[in-house]
C-alpha positions as CSV (number, residue, x, y, z in Angstrom):
1,M,11.4,16.4,-2.4
2,I,10.1,14.5,-5.4
3,Q,8.6,15.7,-8.6
4,A,7.2,13.1,-11.0
5,R,5.4,13.6,-14.3
6,L,4.5,10.2,-15.6
7,R,2.7,8.8,-18.6
8,K,2.7,5.0,-19.2
9,H,0.3,3.3,-21.7
10,F,-0.6,-0.4,-21.8
11,P,-2.6,-1.3,-25.0
12,P,-5.5,-3.7,-24.8
13,S,-4.9,-7.4,-25.1
14,A,-7.1,-10.5,-25.4
15,E,-7.6,-10.6,-21.7
16,S,-7.2,-7.1,-20.4
17,A,-8.4,-3.6,-21.3
18,A,-6.1,-0.7,-22.1
19,F,-4.7,1.4,-19.3
20,T,-3.0,4.7,-19.2
21,L,-1.2,6.2,-16.2
22,D,-1.0,10.0,-16.6
23,V,-0.1,11.8,-13.4
24,D,1.9,14.8,-12.3
25,L,2.7,14.8,-8.6
26,G,5.0,16.5,-6.2
27,T,5.8,15.7,-2.6
28,S,8.1,17.0,0.2
29,A,9.1,15.9,3.6
30,G,6.8,13.7,5.7
31,V,4.4,11.1,4.5
32,T,2.5,11.4,1.2
33,V,-0.2,8.8,0.6
34,L,-1.3,7.6,-2.8
35,F,-5.0,6.6,-2.2
36,G,-7.3,4.9,-4.6
37,P,-9.1,1.6,-5.5
38,S,-7.3,-1.4,-6.9
39,G,-6.2,-0.8,-10.5
40,S,-6.0,3.0,-10.2
41,G,-2.2,3.1,-10.8
42,K,-0.8,3.5,-7.3
43,T,1.8,0.6,-7.4
44,L,2.6,1.4,-11.0
45,T,3.5,5.0,-9.9
46,L,5.8,3.6,-7.3
47,D,7.4,1.2,-9.8
48,C,8.0,4.1,-12.2
49,I,9.7,6.2,-9.5
50,A,11.8,3.2,-8.3
51,G,12.9,2.4,-11.9
52,F,11.2,-1.0,-12.3
53,V,9.0,0.4,-15.0
54,R,10.1,2.8,-17.7
55,P,7.4,5.5,-18.5
56,D,6.7,6.4,-22.1
57,Q,6.9,10.1,-21.3
58,G,7.7,12.4,-18.4
59,R,10.4,13.3,-15.9
60,I,11.3,12.2,-12.3
61,L,13.4,14.3,-9.9
62,I,14.4,13.6,-6.3
63,D,15.8,16.8,-4.8
64,D,18.1,17.9,-7.6
65,A,18.9,14.4,-9.0
66,L,17.4,13.5,-12.3
67,L,16.3,9.9,-12.3
68,F,14.3,9.8,-15.5
69,D,13.7,12.1,-18.5
70,A,12.1,10.8,-21.6
71,A,13.1,13.8,-23.7
72,T,16.9,13.2,-23.1
73,G,16.8,9.5,-22.7
74,V,17.9,9.5,-19.0
75,H,16.7,6.3,-17.2
76,L,18.7,5.4,-14.1
77,P,18.5,1.8,-13.0
78,P,16.8,1.0,-9.7
79,Q,20.1,0.5,-7.8
80,S,21.2,4.0,-8.8
81,R,18.1,5.8,-7.7
82,N,18.7,5.7,-3.9
83,C,15.1,4.8,-3.2
84,G,14.2,2.4,-0.4
85,Y,11.3,0.1,-1.6
86,V,9.3,-1.9,1.0
87,F,7.3,-4.4,-1.0
88,Q,3.9,-6.0,-0.1
89,N,5.7,-9.3,0.5
90,Y,8.6,-7.7,2.4
91,A,11.1,-9.2,-0.1
92,L,13.6,-10.3,2.6
93,F,16.1,-12.8,1.4
94,P,14.8,-16.2,2.6
95,H,18.2,-17.8,3.0
96,M,19.6,-15.0,5.2
97,S,18.9,-14.2,8.9
98,L,17.3,-10.9,9.6
99,R,20.7,-9.5,10.7
100,E,22.2,-10.7,7.4
101,N,19.4,-9.1,5.4
102,L,20.1,-5.7,7.1
103,A,23.9,-6.1,6.7
104,F,23.4,-6.7,3.0
105,A,21.7,-3.3,2.6
106,S,24.7,-1.6,4.3
107,E,27.5,-3.5,2.6
108,R,29.0,-0.3,1.2
109,L,30.0,0.6,4.8
110,A,33.2,-0.5,6.5
111,R,32.7,-3.8,8.5
112,L,32.8,-2.3,12.0
113,E,30.5,0.6,11.0
114,R,28.2,-1.8,9.3
115,H,27.9,-4.0,12.4
116,R,27.2,-0.9,14.5
117,R,24.6,0.5,12.2
118,V,22.8,-2.9,11.9
119,S,22.8,-3.4,15.6
120,E,21.5,0.1,16.2
121,M,18.7,-0.4,13.7
122,L,17.7,-3.8,15.2
123,E,17.5,-2.2,18.6
124,R,15.6,0.8,17.3
125,F,12.9,-1.4,15.7
126,R,12.8,-3.9,18.6
127,L,14.2,-6.7,16.5
128,S,17.4,-7.6,18.5
129,E,15.9,-10.7,20.0
130,V,15.0,-12.2,16.6
131,A,18.0,-11.0,14.6
132,G,19.2,-14.6,14.1
133,R,15.9,-15.8,12.6
134,R,15.2,-16.3,9.0
135,P,12.2,-14.6,7.4
136,N,10.0,-17.7,7.6
137,E,10.5,-17.7,11.4
138,L,9.3,-14.1,11.9
139,S,5.8,-12.8,12.4
140,G,4.2,-10.5,9.9
141,G,4.9,-7.4,12.1
142,Q,8.6,-8.4,12.5
143,K,9.1,-8.9,8.8
144,Q,7.5,-5.5,8.2
145,R,9.7,-3.7,10.7
146,G,12.7,-5.6,9.3
147,S,12.0,-4.5,5.7
148,I,11.6,-0.9,6.8
149,A,14.8,-1.0,8.8
150,R,16.6,-2.5,5.8
151,A,15.4,0.2,3.6
152,L,16.6,2.9,6.0
153,L,20.0,1.4,6.3
154,A,20.8,2.3,2.7
155,A,20.2,6.0,3.6
156,P,17.7,6.5,0.8
157,K,16.5,9.9,-0.4
158,L,12.9,8.5,-0.6
159,I,11.1,5.5,1.0
160,L,8.4,3.8,-1.1
161,L,5.9,1.7,0.8
162,D,3.4,-0.5,-1.1
163,E,0.4,-1.2,1.1
164,P,2.5,-1.8,4.2
165,A,-0.4,-2.8,6.5
166,R,-1.9,-5.3,4.1
167,G,-2.6,-8.6,5.8
168,L,-1.9,-7.3,9.3
169,D,-4.4,-7.6,12.1
170,A,-5.5,-4.6,14.1
171,R,-2.8,-4.9,16.7
172,L,0.0,-5.2,14.2
173,R,-1.4,-2.4,12.1
174,A,-1.3,-0.1,15.2
175,E,2.3,-1.2,15.8
176,L,3.2,-0.5,12.1
177,Y,1.6,3.0,12.3
178,A,3.7,3.7,15.5
179,V,6.9,2.6,13.6
180,L,6.1,4.8,10.7
181,R,5.4,7.8,13.0
182,Q,8.8,7.0,14.6
183,V,10.5,7.0,11.2
184,R,8.8,10.3,10.3
185,A,10.0,11.9,13.6
186,E,13.5,10.5,13.7
187,F,14.5,10.5,10.0
188,S,14.2,13.3,7.4
189,T,13.5,10.8,4.6
190,P,10.3,11.5,2.7
191,I,7.8,8.6,2.5
192,L,5.5,7.8,-0.4
193,L,2.9,5.2,0.7
194,V,0.3,3.4,-1.3
195,T,-3.0,2.4,0.3
196,H,-6.7,2.0,-0.4
197,D,-7.5,2.3,3.4
198,L,-8.8,5.7,4.3
199,E,-8.1,5.2,8.0
200,E,-4.4,4.7,7.1
201,C,-4.4,8.1,5.3
202,F,-5.6,9.9,8.4
203,E,-3.3,8.0,10.7
204,L,-0.1,8.8,8.7
205,A,-0.4,11.3,5.8
206,E,0.4,15.0,5.7
207,W,-0.5,15.0,2.0
208,M,-2.9,12.8,0.2
209,V,-3.0,12.1,-3.6
210,V,-6.2,10.5,-4.9
211,L,-5.8,8.4,-8.0
212,H,-8.6,6.9,-10.2
213,E,-8.1,5.0,-13.4
214,G,-4.6,6.3,-13.9
215,K,-5.5,10.0,-13.3
216,L,-4.8,12.3,-10.4
217,E,-8.3,13.3,-9.2
218,Q,-7.4,15.5,-6.2
219,A,-4.4,16.3,-3.9
220,G,-4.2,18.0,-0.6
221,P,-4.2,17.5,3.2
222,P,-6.5,14.5,4.1
223,A,-8.8,16.7,6.3
224,K,-9.3,19.2,3.4
225,I,-10.1,16.4,0.9
226,L,-12.6,14.9,3.4
227,E,-14.3,18.3,3.9
228,H,-14.3,19.3,0.2
229,P,-14.0,16.5,-2.3
230,E,-13.7,18.0,-5.8
231,S,-15.7,15.5,-7.7
232,V,-18.4,12.9,-7.4
233,E,-15.7,10.3,-8.2
234,V,-13.6,11.3,-5.3
235,A,-16.6,11.4,-3.0
236,R,-17.5,7.9,-4.1
237,M,-13.9,6.6,-3.5
238,L,-13.8,8.1,0.0
239,G,-17.1,6.2,0.7
240,L,-18.1,8.5,3.6
241,Y,-21.1,10.4,2.2
242,N,-24.7,10.3,1.3
243,L,-24.7,11.1,-2.5
244,L,-28.1,12.2,-3.7
245,A,-29.2,13.6,-7.1
246,A,-30.6,17.1,-6.8
247,E,-31.9,20.0,-8.9
248,V,-31.2,23.6,-8.1
249,R,-34.7,25.2,-7.7
250,A,-33.8,28.6,-6.1
251,L,-30.7,30.8,-5.5
252,D,-30.7,33.8,-3.1
253,P,-27.3,35.3,-2.7
254,S,-28.7,38.2,-0.5
255,N,-29.8,35.6,2.1
256,N,-26.9,33.2,1.4
257,S,-29.4,30.4,0.6
258,S,-30.5,28.0,-2.0
259,K,-33.3,25.5,-2.5
260,L,-32.6,22.0,-3.8
261,R,-35.2,19.4,-5.0
262,V,-34.2,15.9,-3.8
263,G,-36.8,13.4,-5.1
264,D,-40.1,15.0,-4.1
265,H,-38.8,17.2,-1.4
266,D,-37.2,20.6,-1.2
267,L,-34.2,21.3,1.0
268,T,-32.8,24.7,2.0
269,G,-29.0,24.9,1.8
270,P,-26.3,27.6,1.6
271,Y,-25.9,29.8,-1.5
272,L,-24.2,27.9,-4.4
273,P,-21.8,30.3,-6.3
274,G,-21.5,29.4,-10.0
275,R,-24.7,27.4,-10.1
276,L,-27.7,28.2,-12.2
277,L,-31.4,27.5,-11.8
278,G,-32.2,24.0,-13.1
279,D,-28.7,22.7,-12.7
280,R,-28.4,19.0,-11.9
281,V,-26.0,18.5,-9.0
282,T,-25.0,15.8,-6.5
283,L,-25.7,16.6,-2.9
284,Y,-23.2,15.2,-0.5
285,V,-23.4,15.0,3.3
286,R,-21.8,12.6,5.8
287,P,-24.1,10.2,7.7
288,E,-23.1,11.6,11.1
289,Q,-24.2,15.1,10.1
290,L,-27.8,14.0,9.6
291,T,-30.4,13.4,12.3
292,A,-33.2,10.8,12.2
293,V,-36.3,10.5,14.4
294,P,-39.4,8.3,14.2
295,R,-42.1,9.9,12.1
296,D,-45.1,11.0,14.3
297,G,-46.8,13.8,12.4
298,K,-46.2,16.7,10.0
299,I,-42.9,16.9,8.1
300,G,-40.8,19.9,9.1
301,A,-38.4,22.1,7.1
302,N,-35.4,20.2,5.6
303,Q,-36.9,16.9,6.6
304,V,-37.4,13.9,4.3
305,P,-39.8,11.0,5.1
306,V,-38.2,7.6,4.8
307,S,-38.6,4.0,5.7
308,L,-36.0,2.0,7.6
309,D,-34.5,-0.8,5.5
310,R,-31.6,-2.0,7.5
311,V,-29.7,-1.5,10.8
312,A,-26.0,-2.3,11.2
313,D,-24.3,-2.3,14.6
314,L,-20.9,-0.5,14.6
315,P,-18.4,-0.5,17.4
316,Q,-19.3,2.9,18.7
317,S,-22.7,3.6,17.0
318,V,-25.5,2.3,14.8
319,R,-25.8,2.8,11.0
320,L,-29.4,3.2,9.7
321,E,-30.0,2.6,6.0
322,F,-33.2,4.2,4.7
323,T,-35.1,4.2,1.4
324,G,-33.8,6.6,-1.2
325,G,-30.2,5.7,-0.4
326,I,-30.0,7.8,2.7
327,T,-27.7,6.6,5.6
328,V,-27.6,8.0,9.1
329,T,-25.3,7.1,12.0
330,M,-26.3,7.7,15.6
331,T,-25.6,6.4,19.1
332,K,-27.1,3.1,20.2
333,A,-29.0,4.9,23.0
334,E,-30.6,7.3,20.4
335,F,-31.6,4.4,18.2
336,D,-33.0,2.3,21.2
337,R,-35.7,5.0,21.7
338,G,-37.1,4.4,18.2
339,R,-35.9,0.9,17.3
340,H,-39.5,-0.5,16.8
341,H,-40.4,2.1,14.2
342,R,-40.2,1.6,10.5
343,D,-41.3,5.1,9.4
344,W,-38.8,7.9,10.1
345,V,-37.9,11.4,9.1
346,V,-34.3,12.5,8.3
347,E,-33.3,16.1,8.8
348,F,-30.6,17.7,6.6
349,P,-29.0,20.6,8.5
350,R,-28.7,23.6,6.2
351,D,-25.1,24.2,6.8
352,A,-24.1,20.6,6.3
353,I,-25.4,20.5,2.7
354,R,-22.7,20.6,0.0
355,V,-23.0,19.9,-3.8
356,L,-20.8,18.7,-6.5
């Protein structure tokens, strides 16, 4: 288990703006993902935990071991923190073979035990056949698996992974995810993983921490964050929603209903506890929760007339982009029935409407 309270400030310079990392996070067993856009402080958080960057304030604990405490001056060097760090560039020693790289990580073991453990790890990660090659002779996937195997050989209390799938094609990404699921199943070592790829979060994470501009915006299971983002900023970072400005026009707790004005149209949604008449809110709803049909007459309840601006083919569906910033996804068969129409209506199911 890790508990990290971190504050690190970088003042502005001639070519960069000021930046402050200020987070308080805790993780346990399994995979915790730090999610956020570039520049949000994800890698800086890893570097503080690993000991490569010294925070200005805060405290870092892994299990019961104190790694850093600004108040008492404790700041263990990286080699004393027992963290396995897998860097974006893998950081394998270029002058050593893969076997020698792994042996270096287990040099504290007796020679025979070291040879046994290295051979076992090479076999476990399907690297035995390339054990004699140097890093420049390995594929990206082999280097990635080798760097993870090397990190595990040191028996770390925590594994830190900085965008491990970056630069890998779809097949190698799937292979990496399988390796990390294997590590999660076979080892008890907690994993803290940095990514800006939402699919990676849902592939691997038990717990998700959303960072933005150095601040922790939301934390929880990925499915819960997907269902209930806590702010417009989190919803924007997830990139999965229609986000529409709205005004609360009516509230009826007895019928569990509300009325929202979006543009020139009223939509009926569920009751909104804590909201007042006239409140300005942001409506969020996922594109797959909406339905769209060609316009052929009177506009019905919870329907908004729109014009089709753009169509994008997706592997399993079609994304329709309408005026007003409304996006709908549907099957290709559904779209084919109305593909020649420009004027459509989009229906907002009552129970799908949420506001921030």
